[in-house]
C-alpha positions in Angstrom: -1.5 56.4 -28.6 -0.7 56.3 -24.9 -4.0 54.6 -24.2 -3.2 51.9 -26.8 0.2 51.2 -25.2 -1.4 50.9 -21.8 -3.9 48.4 -23.1 -1.1 46.3 -24.7 1.0 46.5 -21.5 -2.0 45.6 -19.4 -2.8 42.6 -21.7 0.8 41.4 -21.6 0.9 41.7 -17.8 -2.5 39.9 -17.6 -1.2 37.1 -19.9 2.0 36.7 -18.0 0.2 36.6 -14.7 -2.1 33.9 -16.1 0.8 31.9 -17.4 2.7 32.3 -14.1 -0.4 31.3 -12.1 -0.8 28.2 -14.3 2.8 27.2 -13.9 2.7 27.6 -10.1 -0.6 25.8 -9.9 0.6 22.8 -12.0 3.9 22.6 -10.0 1.9 22.6 -6.8 -0.4 19.9 -8.2 2.5 17.6 -8.9 3.7 18.1 -5.4 0.3 17.5 -3.9 -0.2 14.3 -5.9 3.2 13.0 -4.9 2.5 13.7 -1.2 -0.9 12.0 -1.5 0.8 8.9 -2.7 3.3 9.0 0.2 0.5 9.6 2.7 -1.5 6.7 1.3 1.6 4.4 1.5 1.9 5.5 5.1 -1.7 4.3 5.7 -0.9 1.0 4.1 2.2 0.6 6.3 0.1 1.5 9.4 -2.3 -1.4 8.6 0.5 -3.8 7.7 2.2 -3.0 11.1 -1.1 -3.7 12.8 -1.2 -7.1 11.0 2.4 -7.8 11.9 1.7 -7.0 15.5 -1.2 -9.5 15.6 0.7 -12.3 14.0 2.8 -13.3 17.0 -0.3 -13.6 19.2 -2.0 -15.8 16.6 1.1 -17.9 16.2 1.4 -18.5 20.0 -2.3 -19.5 20.2 -1.9 -22.0 17.3 1.5 -23.3 18.5 -0.1 -25.1 21.4 -2.2 -27.1 19.0 0.1 -27.5 16.1 3.6 -27.8 17.5 4.9 -29.8 14.6 3.8 -27.2 12.0 7.2 -25.5 12.2 7.4 -24.6 8.5 4.3 -22.3 8.8 5.7 -20.5 11.8 9.1 -20.1 10.2 7.7 -18.6 7.1 5.6 -16.2 9.2 8.7 -15.1 11.1 10.7 -14.7 7.9 8.0 -12.7 6.2 7.7 -10.4 9.2 11.5 -9.9 9.3 11.7 -9.2 5.6 9.0 -6.6 5.9 10.8 -4.6 8.6 14.1 -4.8 6.8 12.7 -3.8 3.5 13.7 -0.3 2.2 11.6 0.3 -0.8 7.8 0.1 -1.5 8.4 -2.8 -3.9 10.3 -4.8 -1.2 7.7 -4.0 1.4 4.9 -5.1 -0.9 6.7 -8.3 -1.7 7.2 -9.1 2.0 3.5 -8.3 2.7 2.6 -10.7 -0.1 4.8 -13.4 1.4 3.1 -12.9 4.7 -0.4 -13.2 3.1 0.6 -16.6 1.8 1.9 -17.7 5.2 -1.2 -16.4 7.0 -3.4 -18.4 4.6 -1.4 -21.6 5.5 -1.7 -20.7 9.2 -5.4 -20.3 9.0 -5.8 -23.6 7.2 -4.3 -25.3 10.2 -7.7 -24.8 11.9 -9.1 -27.5 9.6 -6.6 -30.0 10.9 -7.2 -29.1 14.5 -10.9 -28.9 15.4 -10.2 -27.9 19.0 -8.3 -24.9 17.7 -11.3 -23.9 15.5 -13.4 -23.6 18.7 -10.7 -22.0 20.8 -12.0 -18.5 21.9 -8.6 -16.8 21.8 -8.0 -18.2 18.3 -11.4 -17.0 17.1 -10.8 -13.5 18.5 -7.4 -13.3 16.9 -8.8 -14.6 13.6 -11.5 -11.9 13.7 -8.9 -9.2 14.4 -6.7 -10.6 11.6 -9.7 -10.6 9.2 -10.4 -7.0 10.1 -6.8 -6.1 9.5 -6.8 -7.8 6.1 -9.9 -5.8 5.2 -8.3 -2.6 6.3 -5.1 -3.4 4.3 -7.2 -4.2 1.2 -8.9 -0.8 1.5 -5.7 1.1 2.1 -4.0 -0.7 -0.7 -6.8 0.2 -3.1 -6.6 3.9 -2.0 -2.8 3.8 -2.4 -3.1 2.4 -5.9 -5.7 5.0 -6.8 -3.4 7.8 -5.7 -0.6 6.1 -7.7 -2.8 6.0 -10.8 -3.7 9.7 -10.4 0.0 10.6 -10.1 1.2 8.4 -12.9 -1.5 9.6 -15.2 -0.5 13.2 -14.5 3.3 12.4 -14.9 2.6 10.8 -18.3 0.4 13.6 -19.6 1.8 16.2 -22.0 2.1 19.1 -19.7 2.2 17.1 -16.5 5.5 15.5 -17.6 7.1 18.9 -17.7 5.8 20.1 -14.3 6.4 16.8 -12.6 9.9 16.7 -13.8 10.4 20.3 -12.7 9.1 19.4 -9.2 11.3 16.3 -9.0 8.3 14.0 -9.0 8.4 10.7 -10.9 6.1 7.8 -11.3 5.2 5.7 -8.3 5.0 1.9 -8.0 1.7 0.1 -7.6 1.2 -2.2 -4.7 0.8 -5.6 -6.4 0.5 -9.0 -5.0 3.3 -11.4 -6.1 2.2 -14.0 -8.6 2.4 -17.1 -6.3 0.3 -15.3 -3.7 -2.6 -14.6 -6.1 -3.7 -18.2 -6.2 -6.3 -19.2 -3.6 -5.0 -21.5 -0.9 -6.1 -25.1 -1.2 -8.2 -26.5 1.7 -8.1 -30.2 2.2 -10.2 -32.1 4.7 -8.7 -35.3 6.2 
């Protein structure tokens, strides 16, 4: 009889240990995924900051050739200001999208100013900006993958419980605003 009781007690302890281990593991999983999303967003911000630091140099180079293109320069300055004043991921993503449109218009100026196209400083800055854009695209993709993983977990049957318990909610994807999705038009005069 005693042996049977010890077997039952041992089985219950083992079962409770397994359940507790699973609960702790799933709680920690929700926290890890949330932190992965936050870390990836920090990487996106690092690359966006690099882009925003390059823009003034590119603008100054172009200004000498295109002094009357004030609208482009104003929109770049406003987009940069909006980004640094933004508080949420959505606001920062919107400002980054606005900047992408302004950068496209800025780079199109080279078609109007052939001397600018050949200017060594402009070409170096353009290459740096292109590298930044590629880095941003990669980091944005990684961020959205981390968001997808987290959101899938948060929406799953058990994940919903553990994410809620850990205080983790769904994250926002980094999307490009609708007007910025269209390719810029290049016209030759």
